[in-house]
A tleap script that builds the chain and sets N, CA, C and O, in Angstrom:
source leaprc.protein.ff14SB
mol = sequence {
  NMET THR PHE GLN GLN ILE SER SER ASP VAL
  LYS ILE GLY GLN SER VAL LYS ILE ALA PRO
  TYR ALA ASN ILE ASN GLY CYS THR THR GLY
  GLU ASN SER ARG PRO GLY ALA PHE VAL GLU
  VAL GLN LYS GLY VAL LEU GLY ALA GLY SER
  THR ALA THR LYS ASP VAL CYS GLN GLU THR
  ILE VAL ALA GLY ASN PRO ALA ARG ILE LEU
  ARG GLY ILE ASP GLU CARG
}
set mol.1.N position { 13.908 35.606 -10.770 }
set mol.1.CA position { 14.114 34.323 -10.134 }
set mol.1.C position { 12.831 33.503 -10.232 }
set mol.1.O position { 11.743 34.004 -9.949 }
set mol.2.N position { 12.963 32.252 -10.630 }
set mol.2.CA position { 11.807 31.376 -10.709 }
set mol.2.C position { 11.907 30.304 -9.647 }
set mol.2.O position { 12.988 30.006 -9.140 }
set mol.3.N position { 10.764 29.731 -9.321 }
set mol.3.CA position { 10.698 28.727 -8.272 }
set mol.3.C position { 9.942 27.519 -8.787 }
set mol.3.O position { 8.854 27.649 -9.347 }
set mol.4.N position { 10.524 26.343 -8.593 }
set mol.4.CA position { 9.874 25.094 -8.931 }
set mol.4.C position { 10.071 24.151 -7.764 }
set mol.4.O position { 11.175 24.033 -7.233 }
set mol.5.N position { 8.998 23.475 -7.363 }
set mol.5.CA position { 9.110 22.504 -6.286 }
set mol.5.C position { 8.872 21.123 -6.880 }
set mol.5.O position { 7.793 20.833 -7.397 }
set mol.6.N position { 9.893 20.272 -6.799 }
set mol.6.CA position { 9.812 18.920 -7.343 }
set mol.6.C position { 10.272 17.967 -6.242 }
set mol.6.O position { 11.406 18.061 -5.772 }
set mol.7.N position { 9.393 17.049 -5.830 }
set mol.7.CA position { 9.754 16.118 -4.763 }
set mol.7.C position { 10.615 14.980 -5.310 }
set mol.7.O position { 10.737 14.804 -6.522 }
set mol.8.N position { 11.204 14.220 -4.403 }
set mol.8.CA position { 12.146 13.167 -4.797 }
set mol.8.C position { 11.458 11.930 -5.375 }
set mol.8.O position { 12.131 11.086 -5.967 }
set mol.9.N position { 10.140 11.798 -5.221 }
set mol.9.CA position { 9.434 10.614 -5.718 }
set mol.9.C position { 8.768 10.840 -7.079 }
set mol.9.O position { 7.851 10.106 -7.449 }
set mol.10.N position { 9.221 11.840 -7.816 }
set mol.10.CA position { 8.678 12.153 -9.141 }
set mol.10.C position { 9.481 11.415 -10.205 }
set mol.10.O position { 10.710 11.376 -10.145 }
set mol.11.N position { 8.781 10.828 -11.183 }
set mol.11.CA position { 9.430 10.182 -12.324 }
set mol.11.C position { 9.236 11.099 -13.526 }
set mol.11.O position { 8.108 11.351 -13.950 }
set mol.12.N position { 10.335 11.591 -14.065 }
set mol.12.CA position { 10.279 12.562 -15.153 }
set mol.12.C position { 10.824 11.924 -16.430 }
set mol.12.O position { 11.937 11.398 -16.449 }
set mol.13.N position { 10.013 11.980 -17.509 }
set mol.13.CA position { 10.425 11.457 -18.804 }
set mol.13.C position { 11.430 12.376 -19.480 }
set mol.13.O position { 11.763 13.439 -18.955 }
set mol.14.N position { 11.909 11.964 -20.640 }
set mol.14.CA position { 12.890 12.756 -21.378 }
set mol.14.C position { 12.235 13.995 -21.987 }
set mol.14.O position { 11.062 13.974 -22.361 }
set mol.15.N position { 12.999 15.052 -22.078 }
set mol.15.CA position { 12.597 16.315 -22.721 }
set mol.15.C position { 11.379 16.965 -22.079 }
set mol.15.O position { 10.608 17.638 -22.764 }
set mol.16.N position { 11.194 16.777 -20.795 }
set mol.16.CA position { 10.088 17.426 -20.079 }
set mol.16.C position { 10.494 18.858 -19.770 }
set mol.16.O position { 11.599 19.106 -19.288 }
set mol.17.N position { 9.604 19.795 -20.046 }
set mol.17.CA position { 9.861 21.211 -19.781 }
set mol.17.C position { 8.945 21.650 -18.647 }
set mol.17.O position { 7.725 21.704 -18.804 }
set mol.18.N position { 9.541 21.960 -17.513 }
set mol.18.CA position { 8.766 22.361 -16.339 }
set mol.18.C position { 8.770 23.877 -16.256 }
set mol.18.O position { 9.824 24.507 -16.163 }
set mol.19.N position { 7.580 24.449 -16.290 }
set mol.19.CA position { 7.430 25.903 -16.280 }
set mol.19.C position { 7.755 26.474 -14.900 }
set mol.19.O position { 7.774 25.739 -13.912 }
set mol.20.N position { 8.009 27.775 -14.829 }
set mol.20.CA position { 8.269 28.410 -13.537 }
set mol.20.C position { 7.074 28.271 -12.597 }
set mol.20.O position { 5.921 28.268 -13.030 }
set mol.21.N position { 7.365 28.159 -11.332 }
set mol.21.CA position { 6.366 28.110 -10.263 }
set mol.21.C position { 5.495 26.867 -10.304 }
set mol.21.O position { 4.387 26.886 -9.768 }
set mol.22.N position { 5.955 25.793 -10.918 }
set mol.22.CA position { 5.227 24.525 -10.922 }
set mol.22.C position { 5.531 23.763 -9.638 }
set mol.22.O position { 6.634 23.856 -9.101 }
set mol.23.N position { 4.552 23.012 -9.150 }
set mol.23.CA position { 4.675 22.221 -7.931 }
set mol.23.C position { 4.347 20.779 -8.297 }
set mol.23.O position { 3.199 20.463 -8.613 }
set mol.24.N position { 5.345 19.905 -8.255 }
set mol.24.CA position { 5.179 18.532 -8.726 }
set mol.24.C position { 5.574 17.568 -7.613 }
set mol.24.O position { 6.719 17.570 -7.161 }
set mol.25.N position { 4.613 16.737 -7.168 }
set mol.25.CA position { 4.863 15.815 -6.065 }
set mol.25.C position { 4.264 14.445 -6.351 }
set mol.25.O position { 3.078 14.339 -6.664 }
set mol.26.N position { 5.070 13.402 -6.246 }
set mol.26.CA position { 4.595 12.028 -6.319 }
set mol.26.C position { 3.921 11.645 -7.613 }
set mol.26.O position { 2.979 10.853 -7.595 }
set mol.27.N position { 4.362 12.173 -8.730 }
set mol.27.CA position { 3.687 11.891 -9.994 }
set mol.27.C position { 4.663 11.344 -11.024 }
set mol.27.O position { 5.868 11.257 -10.786 }
set mol.28.N position { 4.109 10.980 -12.174 }
set mol.28.CA position { 4.900 10.533 -13.310 }
set mol.28.C position { 4.581 11.433 -14.483 }
set mol.28.O position { 3.411 11.671 -14.785 }
set mol.29.N position { 5.611 11.939 -15.149 }
set mol.29.CA position { 5.408 12.764 -16.330 }
set mol.29.C position { 5.987 12.039 -17.535 }
set mol.29.O position { 7.123 11.566 -17.498 }
set mol.30.N position { 5.205 11.953 -18.598 }
set mol.30.CA position { 5.649 11.292 -19.811 }
set mol.30.C position { 6.627 12.151 -20.594 }
set mol.30.O position { 6.835 13.320 -20.269 }
set mol.31.N position { 7.223 11.571 -21.620 }
set mol.31.CA position { 8.190 12.290 -22.440 }
set mol.31.C position { 7.547 13.485 -23.135 }
set mol.31.O position { 6.391 13.429 -23.554 }
set mol.32.N position { 8.309 14.558 -23.250 }
set mol.32.CA position { 7.890 15.789 -23.934 }
set mol.32.C position { 6.658 16.438 -23.324 }
set mol.32.O position { 5.980 17.213 -24.000 }
set mol.33.N position { 6.349 16.144 -22.064 }
set mol.33.CA position { 5.196 16.780 -21.422 }
set mol.33.C position { 5.620 18.115 -20.809 }
set mol.33.O position { 6.809 18.406 -20.672 }
set mol.34.N position { 4.630 18.908 -20.448 }
set mol.34.CA position { 4.939 20.215 -19.901 }
set mol.34.C position { 3.950 20.604 -18.801 }
set mol.34.O position { 2.813 20.974 -19.094 }
set mol.35.N position { 4.372 20.523 -17.545 }
set mol.35.CA position { 3.563 21.103 -16.476 }
set mol.35.C position { 3.687 22.629 -16.571 }
set mol.35.O position { 4.787 23.171 -16.471 }
set mol.36.N position { 2.576 23.304 -16.763 }
set mol.36.CA position { 2.583 24.746 -16.986 }
set mol.36.C position { 2.869 25.560 -15.731 }
set mol.36.O position { 3.005 25.019 -14.634 }
set mol.37.N position { 2.957 26.865 -15.920 }
set mol.37.CA position { 3.237 27.784 -14.817 }
set mol.37.C position { 2.095 27.771 -13.809 }
set mol.37.O position { 0.924 27.767 -14.187 }
set mol.38.N position { 2.438 27.763 -12.538 }
set mol.38.CA position { 1.501 27.794 -11.420 }
set mol.38.C position { 0.608 26.558 -11.366 }
set mol.38.O position { -0.466 26.606 -10.767 }
set mol.39.N position { 1.030 25.455 -11.979 }
set mol.39.CA position { 0.263 24.212 -11.974 }
set mol.39.C position { 0.796 23.288 -10.891 }
set mol.39.O position { 2.002 23.212 -10.659 }
set mol.40.N position { -0.121 22.585 -10.231 }
set mol.40.CA position { 0.242 21.627 -9.198 }
set mol.40.C position { -0.179 20.235 -9.660 }
set mol.40.O position { -1.347 20.004 -9.975 }
set mol.41.N position { 0.783 19.308 -9.699 }
set mol.41.CA position { 0.517 17.920 -10.085 }
set mol.41.C position { 0.807 17.066 -8.866 }
set mol.41.O position { 1.958 16.976 -8.437 }
set mol.42.N position { -0.220 16.432 -8.294 }
set mol.42.CA position { -0.094 15.666 -7.058 }
set mol.42.C position { -0.485 14.212 -7.288 }
set mol.42.O position { -1.654 13.928 -7.547 }
set mol.43.N position { 0.458 13.292 -7.201 }
set mol.43.CA position { 0.211 11.858 -7.266 }
set mol.43.C position { -0.660 11.460 -8.447 }
set mol.43.O position { -1.597 10.676 -8.298 }
set mol.44.N position { -0.352 11.995 -9.607 }
set mol.44.CA position { -1.078 11.671 -10.823 }
set mol.44.C position { -0.121 11.313 -11.933 }
set mol.44.O position { 1.079 11.153 -11.710 }
set mol.45.N position { -0.666 11.188 -13.147 }
set mol.45.CA position { 0.140 10.874 -14.321 }
set mol.45.C position { -0.156 11.915 -15.389 }
set mol.45.O position { -1.313 12.155 -15.736 }
set mol.46.N position { 0.892 12.526 -15.901 }
set mol.46.CA position { 0.790 13.478 -17.005 }
set mol.46.C position { 1.329 12.771 -18.239 }
set mol.46.O position { 2.522 12.484 -18.325 }
set mol.47.N position { 0.446 12.491 -19.195 }
set mol.47.CA position { 0.793 11.698 -20.370 }
set mol.47.C position { 1.848 12.347 -21.255 }
set mol.47.O position { 2.092 13.551 -21.175 }
set mol.48.N position { 2.464 11.537 -22.092 }
set mol.48.CA position { 3.509 12.010 -23.003 }
set mol.48.C position { 2.959 13.054 -23.965 }
set mol.48.O position { 1.870 12.888 -24.515 }
set mol.49.N position { 3.705 14.119 -24.165 }
set mol.49.CA position { 3.318 15.178 -25.083 }
set mol.49.C position { 2.217 16.090 -24.574 }
set mol.49.O position { 1.704 16.912 -25.334 }
set mol.50.N position { 1.843 15.967 -23.316 }
set mol.50.CA position { 0.739 16.741 -22.749 }
set mol.50.C position { 1.209 18.054 -22.153 }
set mol.50.O position { 2.358 18.184 -21.729 }
set mol.51.N position { 0.311 19.024 -22.125 }
set mol.51.CA position { 0.574 20.303 -21.481 }
set mol.51.C position { -0.483 20.525 -20.411 }
set mol.51.O position { -1.663 20.688 -20.724 }
set mol.52.N position { -0.069 20.533 -19.152 }
set mol.52.CA position { -1.003 20.768 -18.049 }
set mol.52.C position { -1.137 22.267 -17.828 }
set mol.52.O position { -0.169 22.938 -17.471 }
set mol.53.N position { -2.339 22.788 -18.043 }
set mol.53.CA position { -2.593 24.216 -17.857 }
set mol.53.C position { -3.348 24.485 -16.566 }
set mol.53.O position { -3.470 25.635 -16.143 }
set mol.54.N position { -3.862 23.418 -15.931 }
set mol.54.CA position { -4.578 23.517 -14.661 }
set mol.54.C position { -4.045 22.448 -13.724 }
set mol.54.O position { -3.351 21.527 -14.154 }
set mol.55.N position { -4.369 22.571 -12.443 }
set mol.55.CA position { -3.930 21.586 -11.463 }
set mol.55.C position { -4.442 20.195 -11.824 }
set mol.55.O position { -5.544 20.047 -12.353 }
set mol.56.N position { -3.624 19.171 -11.530 }
set mol.56.CA position { -3.995 17.781 -11.775 }
set mol.56.C position { -4.391 17.163 -10.445 }
set mol.56.O position { -3.606 17.162 -9.496 }
set mol.57.N position { -5.614 16.636 -10.375 }
set mol.57.CA position { -6.122 16.023 -9.141 }
set mol.57.C position { -5.321 14.775 -8.793 }
set mol.57.O position { -4.700 14.160 -9.660 }
set mol.58.N position { -5.344 14.409 -7.521 }
set mol.58.CA position { -4.646 13.209 -7.077 }
set mol.58.C position { -5.267 11.978 -7.712 }
set mol.58.O position { -6.473 11.930 -7.955 }
set mol.59.N position { -4.426 10.981 -7.981 }
set mol.59.CA position { -4.852 9.682 -8.486 }
set mol.59.C position { -5.603 9.764 -9.813 }
set mol.59.O position { -6.541 8.999 -10.036 }
set mol.60.N position { -5.203 10.686 -10.702 }
set mol.60.CA position { -5.817 10.769 -12.022 }
set mol.60.C position { -4.759 10.707 -13.118 }
set mol.60.O position { -3.587 11.013 -12.898 }
set mol.61.N position { -5.203 10.307 -14.293 }
set mol.61.CA position { -4.351 10.283 -15.470 }
set mol.61.C position { -4.875 11.357 -16.414 }
set mol.61.O position { -6.053 11.361 -16.772 }
set mol.62.N position { -3.996 12.263 -16.812 }
set mol.62.CA position { -4.381 13.327 -17.740 }
set mol.62.C position { -3.492 13.265 -18.972 }
set mol.62.O position { -2.328 12.873 -18.895 }
set mol.63.N position { -4.058 13.658 -20.110 }
set mol.63.CA position { -3.289 13.677 -21.354 }
set mol.63.C position { -3.944 14.645 -22.321 }
set mol.63.O position { -5.111 15.002 -22.165 }
set mol.64.N position { -3.192 15.060 -23.311 }
set mol.64.CA position { -3.694 15.955 -24.343 }
set mol.64.C position { -3.064 17.326 -24.243 }
set mol.64.O position { -2.245 17.602 -23.367 }
set mol.65.N position { -3.472 18.178 -25.171 }
set mol.65.CA position { -2.944 19.530 -25.200 }
set mol.65.C position { -4.082 20.498 -25.475 }
set mol.65.O position { -4.438 20.684 -26.638 }
set mol.66.N position { -4.665 21.118 -24.470 }
set mol.66.CA position { -4.318 21.056 -23.045 }
set mol.66.C position { -4.755 19.735 -22.414 }
set mol.66.O position { -5.672 19.079 -22.907 }
set mol.67.N position { -4.103 19.356 -21.340 }
set mol.67.CA position { -4.370 18.076 -20.680 }
set mol.67.C position { -5.777 18.024 -20.112 }
set mol.67.O position { -6.265 18.983 -19.515 }
set mol.68.N position { -6.421 16.868 -20.316 }
set mol.68.CA position { -7.764 16.614 -19.785 }
set mol.68.C position { -7.735 15.301 -19.021 }
set mol.68.O position { -6.904 14.436 -19.295 }
set mol.69.N position { -8.633 15.154 -18.072 }
set mol.69.CA position { -8.698 13.923 -17.283 }
set mol.69.C position { -9.175 12.782 -18.173 }
set mol.69.O position { -10.212 12.889 -18.827 }
set mol.70.N position { -8.415 11.690 -18.196 }
set mol.70.CA position { -8.817 10.499 -18.922 }
set mol.70.C position { -9.559 9.533 -18.018 }
set mol.70.O position { -10.616 9.015 -18.377 }
set mol.71.N position { -8.988 9.292 -16.827 }
set mol.71.CA position { -9.609 8.415 -15.851 }
set mol.71.C position { -8.817 8.460 -14.559 }
set mol.71.O position { -7.752 9.073 -14.490 }
set mol.72.N position { -9.341 7.809 -13.543 }
set mol.72.CA position { -8.615 7.648 -12.294 }
set mol.72.C position { -7.567 6.562 -12.434 }
set mol.72.O position { -7.679 5.711 -13.317 }
set mol.73.N position { -6.565 6.572 -11.595 }
set mol.73.CA position { -5.499 5.578 -11.674 }
set mol.73.C position { -6.019 4.185 -11.367 }
set mol.73.O position { -5.563 3.221 -11.981 }
set mol.74.N position { -6.964 4.044 -10.434 }
set mol.74.CA position { -7.479 2.734 -10.050 }
set mol.74.C position { -8.592 2.233 -10.960 }
set mol.74.O position { -8.966 1.065 -10.854 }
set mol.75.N position { -9.134 3.051 -11.840 }
set mol.75.CA position { -10.207 2.630 -12.736 }
set mol.75.C position { -9.647 1.749 -13.848 }
set mol.75.O position { -8.509 1.934 -14.278 }
set mol.76.N position { -10.441 0.799 -14.308 }
set mol.76.CA position { -10.016 -0.102 -15.409 }
set mol.76.C position { -11.029 -0.050 -16.517 }
set mol.76.O position { -10.868 -0.728 -17.532 }
savepdb mol mol.pdb
quit
């Protein structure tokens, strides 16, 4: 049995694969992205085609494979 926690305020793109035991709250995931096993994504953005292998900090944008922090959401 696997467990995934996904809150109602999450925006999920097409073809997103959510690994077992992922915790996703208040975030946006781009198309073809993958929150990995035991990863927590809180109020951030996971870019399209990205694989999150570690927790994503609040208010950050991450992208790549493996996903890396690009910048904060409020930064310009």
